N, C-alpha and C positions, 0 to 999 in steps of 0.2 A: 504493500500500500504506500502511495506517495505521501510524503510529508508536506505540511503547509509551506515549508521553505522551498520545496521542489516545484511548486506551482508558479506559473508565469502567466500574466494577464496582458492582453493586447487590446488596444482600441484602434481598430483599423477602419478609417473613414467613418467613424461614429458608431461602429458595431463592436461589441465586446466579445473577445475570444479568450478562452482559458485553456491552457495546456500545461505540460510539464517540461522541465529542463531535460529530462531523459528523452522525450520525444524530439525536442529541438536539437539534441546532440546528434541525431541521425542525419541532420542536414550536412554535417561535416564542417571542419574548421574554416574552409574557404568560402562558406556561405554567409549570407546576411545574419542568420541566426547563430552561426558558429562564432561570429564576432562578439556575441553577448558574453562569451566565456573569457574574452580578452579584457584585461584590467583597463586598457586604454579605450574601451568602447564607450561611446558617449551618446547613446540613444536617449531622447527626452522621455522622462517618466513623470507621472503625477505623484507628488509626495504624499497626497492624501489617500488616493485609491490604489497606488502602486501599479498603475497601468502604463504600459509602454505605448506611446502613440505612433502610428504609422499612417501617413497620408497616402494611402493606396486604396484600390477597389476591394471592398470586403467580400464580394461574391467570389472573385477569383482566389482571394486569400483562403477561403474556406476549402476549396479544392486542394490547394497546396498543403494546407495543414492536415487534411485527411490523408494525403499521400504520405506525409511523414508519420502519421499514426499507424497506417495499415500497410504501407508499401504498395498499394494498389491505386490505380487512377481510373475513374469513370468520368467521361466527359459527355454530358447530355447534348443532344442535337442542337439545342438552342444556344449553346455556349460557343463563342467564336474561338477557335483553337489558336489563332494568331495572337489574340489578346491574352490568352492563358500562357502562351510561350513568352510573351513580353513581360508578364508579371513574374513568371518563373525566372527569367533572365535577371530581373531586378533583385530578386532574392538569392541569386546565385544557385538556383536549383533546376536550371534547364536540363542538365544531364540527368537528373533524377526523373524529370517528366518524360524525357525521351526514352529512358530505360524502362519506365513503367508502361509506356505506350507501345513500344516495339520489343519483340523478342530478339535474341541474338541472331545475327545475319544467317540466313539459310536460303540458298538459291532455289531449293525445291519448294519453298513455302512463300516465296515473294508474291506480294499482291500490289496492284497499282494503287498508290495512295493519293497521288495528285498529278496533274499535268499543268505545265506552264507554257503559254504561248508568247513568244518574243516577237521581235521585229525582224522580219525576213530580210536577208541581204541578197536574195536572188540566186540564180544558178550560173553566175559568171564562171568561166573556166579558170581554174587555179585558185578559186576562193577557198580558204581554209574553213572547215567546220569541225571544231574539236571541242570536247567537253572533258573536264578534269574534276574529280571529286577529291575533297580533302578528308583526312581521317576523322574530322569532327562533324562531317555531314554537310559541309558547304560544297558549292560547286562553282566553277567558272566556265564560261562558254566563249570561245574565240571564233569570231566570224568577221570576215572582211578586215577592216582596220580597227575594230573595237573588241574589247573583252568585257563581257557582262558577268557580274559576280552576284551570287545568291547565298545568303547566310542559312543557318540551320532551320530558321523559321520560313525559309524560301522567300524572303523579302529581298528585293534587288537593291544593291548598293550603288554608289556613283560609278558610272561607266568609265572604264579605262580606255581612253582614246589615243591612238597612235598617230594622230595627225595625218591621216590618209595613207599611211604606210601599211602595207598588207601584213597581218599577223601570220607568222608561219607556225608557231606552236606556243604552248603555255604550260607551266607546271607549278605545283605548290612546293614551297620550300619550308614553310611552317604555317601556323594557323592565321598569321597576320599578313603574310607576303606571298606573292606569286612572281615568277619570272616569265617574261614574254620575249620571244624572238620575233623580229620583224624586218622587213626590207628597208634598207637605207641606201638608196642609189647615189646620194650625193656625199655621204660621209660614212665612216666606219663606226663601229660600236652599236651593233643592232641587237643587243641583249640588255634588258633593263629589269630592275627589281621594283615592283609596285606594291603599295599598301592597299589591301583589299577593302579596307573600311573607307578610305578617302579617295582611292583611285589615283593618287599622286605617285609620280616617279621618285624613288628614293635615290637610286644611282644607276649609272650605266656600267656594265662590266668592262673590265680592262681589255684592250686589244693591242697587241704588239705588231711589229712589222711582219711577222710570219702570218698574221691573219688580217692584214690591213685592208685588203680588197675582198675579203670573204664575207658572205652573208650567212648569218646563223639560221638554222632550220629546226630539225627535230631536237627536242630537249629531253633530258632525263636527270633525275636528282635522287641521290642517296648519300647524304653527308657532303658530297661534292656534286657540282653541276657540270653536266657534259652536253655538248651540242654538236650536231653535224653542220659543217660550214662549207659553202661552195664558193670558189673563186669566180669573180665576175670577168676576169681577163683570160684565164687559161683553162677553165672548166675542170679544175682540180678540186679535190675534196680533202678536208682535214677535220679531225675531231678536237675541239677545244675543251679543256677541263679547268673549271674555275672554283675558287673558294667562295661559297655562297654568302658568307658573312661580310667579306671585304670586297668581293667582286674582282679579286686579283687572279690573273691567269696563272695557273699552276703548271700545266704542261700541255703538249699537243701530240696527237696521234696521227701518224702518216702511214697508210697501208694501201698502196695503189691497187692491189689485187682484191681488196675487200671493200673499200669505200666507194660510194656512189650516191646516186640520187635516191630519194624516198627511203632513207635509212631508218631503222628502228634501233634505239639504244635502250639498254637495260643494265643496271648494275647488278652483278651476281653477288658481290660483297663489296667492301670498301675499296678494294684494290683491283678487282676484276670487272671489266666492262665488256658486255656483249654488244657487238656491232653487226647488224644484219642489213644488207643492201639488196633490195628487190630489183634494182636496175643499176648495177655497178658498171664501171667502164668496160669490163670485158663481156657484158651482156648476160652473165650468168648469176643467178641468185647466190649470194655468198653470206656465210655466217662465221664470225670469228670471235674468240674470247681473248682479250688483251690484258696482260698483267701490267697494271699502271701503278707504279710506286710514286708517291708524292715527292717530287724533287723539282724545285723551281727552275724553269728555263729548259727542262729536258724535253727533247723531241723523241717520241716513240715511233719506231718503224716496225718492219716485218719481224724483227728479232723479239719483239714483245708479244708476238702472237703465240699463244700457248695451245690453242685448239682452233681448228677451222673445218668448214664443210663448204663444198661448192656444188651448186645444182648441176653443173656440167658433167661432173663425174657420175652422178646418178642418172641423168637424163640419157646418157649415151650407152647405158647398159642395155643390151638387146633382150635380156631375159625379162624386162619389164614390159607390160602391154603399152601400146602406143598411147592409150588414153592417160596413162600415168606419166609417160615421157613428156607430154605436153603441158603438164601442170604449171601454173604460175602462182607463186606464193604472194599473199597479200598482207600477212601479218605474222609475226614471230614473237614468242615469249619463252623465257626460261621458267621451268617448274623446279624450284630448288629441292622440294621435298622428294622428288623422284629422280633427281640428277638427270633431267631430260630437257629437251627443247621441243616445243610444240609449234607447228606451222599450220596455216590454213590456206587453202587454194581458192580459186575463183568460184567453185561450187559450194564452198562452205565445209568441205571435208577436212578432217584433222589428220595430220601426220606427226609422228613422234621420232625424235632422234635421241638415242641413249648416249649421254656424254661419256659413259664408262666403256662403251663398246668401241672396238678398233675398226669395225666395218663401216661405221658411220652411215648405215642405211636408214631409210625412212620407212617406218611401219605405219601403214595407213589404217584408219578406222573407217571402213566402207559402210558401216551400218547406218550412217547418217543419211537422211533423205533430202536431196536438194530441193529447195523451195522455189516455186515458180516466181520468176522476176515480176516485180510490181510494175515496172515500166522499163523503157529502153535506156534510161540514163543509168550509168554505172554507179553503184554504191557498194564499195568493196567491204568484205567481211573484216571484222575486228576480233581480237582475242583479249581475254581477261582471266585472272586467277585470283581467288579470294577464299579464305577459310577452307582450303582443301578441295575446292570445286573449280571446274574449268568452264568458262563462259565463252561463247562464240556467237557473233551476230551474222545474220544473212537476210538481206532485204528488210522486212519489218518484224523479224523474229529474233530473239536471243535464246540460244539453246544452252542448257545446263548439263554438264557431264560429270559423273561422280564415280568413285570406286577406283580400284587399281587398274581396271581395264578401260576406264573413262567411258562408261556406258551412258547413253542419253537418258536422263532421268526426268527432265521437265523442260518446258518451253514457255517463254514470256512473249506475249504478242498483244499489240495495241492496234486497233483498226484504223485510227486516224493519225495523220502526220506523215504518211509515206515511209519510204525506206529509212533504216537507221544509218546515219552517217558515222556515229561514234557512240561509245558508251564508256562509263567509268564507275568504279565501286569505291566507296569511302565510308568508313564507320559502319552504320547499319543500313546503308542505302545504296541502290543501284540507280544511276542516272543514265537515261538513253536520249540522245539527241537525234531527232528525225529531220529529214530533209526540209520539210515544210516548217521548220523552226518551232517544233513542239518538243518540249522536254518532259519526259515521263519520269516520275520518281517512284521507284519500287521499294517496298519495305516488307519486313517479316512481321506480321501481326502477332500479338500475344494470344494465347488460347483464351477463350471466353471464361469468365469467372462463373463457377457453378454455385 
């Protein structure tokens, strides 16, 4: 039984609430209520009634207090969820609300929670359409010369405008900042760090003479930032690696047999970078793992290549059917858990390369069923991996594969918005960007309370 001393009384917008310090302790030290246990806390209280006054909406406070009491959240249909999120953010309990509302991420149980319609940039050739999710459930969308940012309440923040320079790629480096690569035809330095709350440029990344006339493209981040860069004068490619905190160029990767246009970058660990080129200079799909040790000014070349695979070696083997010899890869990812690389072709079929095998052959999963094209405009498949599940998009559908043999276990499909240009997974959400500029947000719902 709680003692009288354990009781706490609040006056929220004129309504009285009474609870216990034990209940409030469940909010955590970093919350509004956790500050009550700090000796420097200075919330106004009535000396006569011992009530702590909070000038906020009492209706939403009631839901938040019940969440602390029971660990469960029930939101009636008449309650505006955005207002509840805003109040939870004020009290420092937004994570509690999100955790109570959604179960841990499970691709086989995802349900469409909401759709956002943005401002279409049209179908201009070469226009980037990319979406990137943050671990906290935010997302950013790169289209044309702008980047739109949505927070975990799916409210749009100030647009990041690149002054009519085409955005090539964007990635999150932490919860407050993103990095964008963009075309700069008149000056070097086409990578910038932007604040997602204000949309302001914090700094441009350092460029040396070795990258002076290069334009940054595909981005990748894992403690260090890497970008595929193309020369405007001699059609050469290099990979730059930067310190994300200072923007200082750490090193450069040069690999003529690996690098090319439309590259995919992924850090295998802090020192190993995967570089996959779908259209390299030798016209064969190539995948390489580079051992990149941080050393200022060092230029890495073919000697840093620790593992490689070339599409030409596989396509020329006569024992494979012609249908397999003509495959074109559209996306590549590393699956660390199984020490393998997954590729996807034009038809959305998945292939796997075992990094531990000396044969470096592609094992195809032909059980997938190609989906009829939505229209004649290309919308290439994408890959994703999260919580032990493999995700692949094809036209307007995202397929989920699970288990050691990557068996198709579920599919996510939305009838409006057209084909999926890109998708990304962060926190407990999957974001899918459709060609008609519709963003679908998929979440794992909690089981109903009985």
